[in-house]
C-alpha positions in Angstrom: -0.1 0.0 0.1 3.0 2.3 1.0 4.7 1.5 -2.4 1.4 2.3 -4.4 1.1 5.7 -2.5 4.7 6.5 -3.0 4.4 5.6 -6.7 1.3 7.7 -7.0 3.0 10.8 -5.5 6.1 10.3 -7.7 4.0 10.1 -10.8 2.2 13.4 -9.8 5.4 15.1 -9.3 6.8 14.1 -12.6 3.6 15.3 -14.4 3.5 18.6 -12.5 7.3 19.0 -13.5 6.7 18.4 -17.0 3.7 20.5 -17.3 4.6 23.7 -19.2 4.1 26.8 -17.0 1.9 29.4 -18.6 3.8 32.5 -19.3 3.3 35.4 -16.8 0.7 37.7 -18.2 2.4 41.0 -19.2 0.7 44.0 -17.9 0.0 46.4 -20.9 1.5 49.8 -20.7 -1.1 52.6 -21.2 -1.2 54.3 -24.6 1.2 57.3 -24.3 -1.5 59.7 -25.6 -3.7 58.7 -22.6 -1.1 59.6 -20.0 -2.3 62.5 -17.9 -0.3 65.7 -18.3 0.6 68.7 -16.0 -0.5 72.1 -17.0 2.0 74.9 -17.6 0.8 78.0 -15.8 -0.3 80.7 -18.0 -1.1 78.7 -21.1 -4.7 78.1 -22.5 -6.2 74.7 -21.9 -7.2 72.6 -24.8 -9.1 69.3 -24.7 -9.0 66.7 -27.6 -12.1 64.4 -27.9 -12.1 61.5 -30.3 -11.3 57.9 -31.1 -8.1 56.1 -31.9 -7.4 58.4 -35.0 -7.2 61.4 -32.5 -5.2 59.3 -30.1 -2.8 58.7 -33.0 -2.1 62.6 -33.5 -2.4 63.7 -29.7 1.3 63.4 -28.9 2.3 65.3 -32.1 -0.3 68.1 -31.6 1.0 68.3 -28.0 4.6 68.8 -29.4 3.5 71.2 -32.0 1.5 73.3 -29.5 4.3 73.2 -26.9 4.7 76.6 -25.3 1.4 77.8 -26.9 -1.1 75.6 -25.0 -1.7 72.8 -22.5 -3.0 69.9 -24.6 -5.1 67.4 -22.7 -7.2 64.5 -24.2 -9.9 62.3 -22.8 -8.4 59.3 -21.0 -9.7 56.7 -23.4 -11.0 56.0 -27.0 -14.1 58.1 -27.3 -16.0 55.5 -29.2 -19.5 56.3 -30.6 -21.8 59.2 -29.6 -23.6 56.8 -27.2 -20.4 56.6 -25.3 -19.9 60.3 -25.4 -23.2 60.9 -23.8 -22.5 58.5 -20.9 -19.1 60.0 -20.2 -18.9 63.6 -21.4 -19.5 65.1 -18.1 -16.7 63.1 -16.4 -14.4 63.9 -19.3 -15.2 67.7 -19.2 -14.8 67.6 -15.2 -14.6 70.7 -13.2 -11.8 72.2 -15.2 -12.0 75.3 -17.3 -11.3 74.6 -20.9 -10.5 77.3 -23.6 -10.8 75.1 -26.7 -12.5 71.8 -27.1 -11.6 70.0 -30.5 -13.9 67.2 -30.9 -15.1 64.1 -33.2 -17.4 61.2 -33.2 -18.2 59.1 -36.2 -16.1 56.1 -37.1 -17.5 54.1 -34.3 -21.1 55.2 -35.0 -21.0 54.0 -38.6 -19.3 50.7 -37.9 -21.5 47.7 -38.2 -21.9 45.3 -35.3 -23.9 42.1 -34.5 -24.6 40.5 -31.1 -21.3 41.7 -29.5 -21.0 45.5 -29.7 -17.3 45.4 -29.0 -16.7 43.4 -32.3 -17.0 44.7 -35.8 -19.3 42.7 -38.1 -19.5 42.2 -41.9 -22.0 44.7 -43.1 -23.5 42.2 -45.4 -23.8 39.5 -42.7 -27.3 38.6 -41.5 -28.0 40.3 -38.2 -25.5 43.1 -38.5 -26.4 46.7 -38.1 -24.9 50.1 -37.7 -23.9 50.9 -34.2 -25.6 54.2 -34.2 -27.9 54.9 -37.1 -27.6 58.0 -38.9 -30.8 59.9 -37.3 -29.6 58.9 -33.9 -26.1 60.2 -34.6 -27.4 63.5 -35.5 -29.4 63.7 -32.3 -26.7 62.5 -30.0 -24.2 64.9 -31.6 -26.6 67.8 -31.1 -27.0 67.1 -27.4 -23.3 66.6 -27.0 -22.7 70.0 -28.4 -25.3 71.7 -26.1 -23.3 70.0 -23.1 -20.0 71.2 -24.3 -21.2 74.7 -25.1 -22.4 75.0 -21.6 -18.4 75.0 -20.6 -18.0 78.4 -22.4 -15.0 76.8 -24.2 -14.5 77.6 -27.9 -15.7 74.4 -29.8 -14.2 73.1 -33.0 -15.8 70.1 -34.8 -13.3 67.9 -36.4 -15.1 65.9 -39.4 -14.7 62.3 -39.8 -11.8 60.9 -41.9 -12.1 58.7 -44.8 -13.5 55.0 -44.6 -11.6 53.3 -47.6 -12.5 50.2 -49.5 -11.9 47.0 -47.6 -12.2 48.6 -44.0 -13.3 45.9 -41.6 -16.9 46.4 -40.3 -17.5 49.5 -42.4 -18.8 50.6 -45.8 -16.5 52.8 -48.0 -17.5 56.4 -48.0 -20.2 56.2 -45.2 -18.4 59.1 -43.4 -19.8 61.5 -46.1 -23.4 60.9 -44.8 -22.3 61.2 -41.3 -20.3 64.3 -41.9 -23.2 65.9 -43.6 -25.5 65.1 -40.5 -22.7 66.7 -38.4 -22.4 69.7 -40.5 -26.1 70.4 -40.1 -25.7 70.2 -36.3 -22.6 72.4 -36.4 -24.2 75.1 -38.8 -27.1 75.4 -36.3 -24.7 75.9 -33.3 -22.3 78.1 -35.1 -19.3 75.8 -34.7 -16.3 75.9 -37.0 -15.1 72.6 -38.8 -11.7 71.3 -39.0 -11.9 69.6 -42.4 -9.5 66.8 -41.6 -11.1 64.4 -44.0 -10.2 66.7 -46.9 -6.6 67.2 -45.4 -6.0 63.4 -45.3 -7.5 62.7 -48.7 -4.9 65.2 -50.1 -2.2 62.7 -49.0 -3.8 59.2 -49.5 -0.4 57.5 -48.6 -0.8 58.7 -45.0 -3.6 56.3 -44.5 -3.0 52.5 -44.0 -4.1 50.3 -46.7 -7.8 49.2 -46.4 -7.9 50.6 -42.9 -9.3 53.7 -41.3 -6.1 54.2 -39.4 -2.9 56.1 -40.3 0.7 55.5 -40.2 2.9 57.2 -37.5 3.9 59.7 -40.4 0.1 60.1 -41.3 -0.7 60.9 -37.8 1.9 63.6 -37.8 0.4 64.9 -41.1 -2.9 65.0 -39.4 -1.7 66.8 -36.4 -0.2 69.4 -38.4 -3.9 70.4 -39.7 -5.3 69.9 -36.1 -2.7 72.0 -34.3 -2.9 74.8 -36.9 -6.8 75.1 -36.6 -6.6 75.1 -32.8 -4.0 77.8 -33.0 -6.4 79.9 -34.9 -8.8 79.7 -32.1 -6.6 80.0 -28.9 -7.4 83.0 -26.8 -5.7 86.2 -27.9 -3.2 87.5 -25.4 
């Protein structure tokens, strides 16, 4: 009996020794664009609101406006307008903002199915727009009212190009969404940063069959964003 028990213990030890250990899960470092920044006293405060496209140009905008403005951004990917409505008050906080440069669109016009966190083939059964056009316009109008209450200068940044082959999106759908946004901005008297036209002027800046941009492309977008923000900074 003792021999059998000893044999079982030895066998278990061998199996445990030979079982490959799972590699330790690496802790993901926060995206550098989401790291909180400290203000330089005396400079105007700018808030960037947007999705991963804006995350791509945040650091470059911050660099280009160094010494001119304190450039902050929301601490996450802004997602669709529905996400904006849930979080806008927390993003604005109690701080005073001089300029708010904002965009929603690429997440609103993407197709989803049962799991809203995943993109779906627009042609697949059951797939649908995350935020239909009419709801997008209504949501955007509400977001504008909330941001206007801060007293900040608002700048709408229109949605960049959706090229052919983009996963979960239909080429050119941003045109309809930008038209809806233009109606909202016209009614509210808000200027537009035409980032879409700027990006289309340099098609190589955008990744193939993808809504995102190369690092050099993001820098190119940042040049336009920072120039427009500079125009609307408070005059000394």
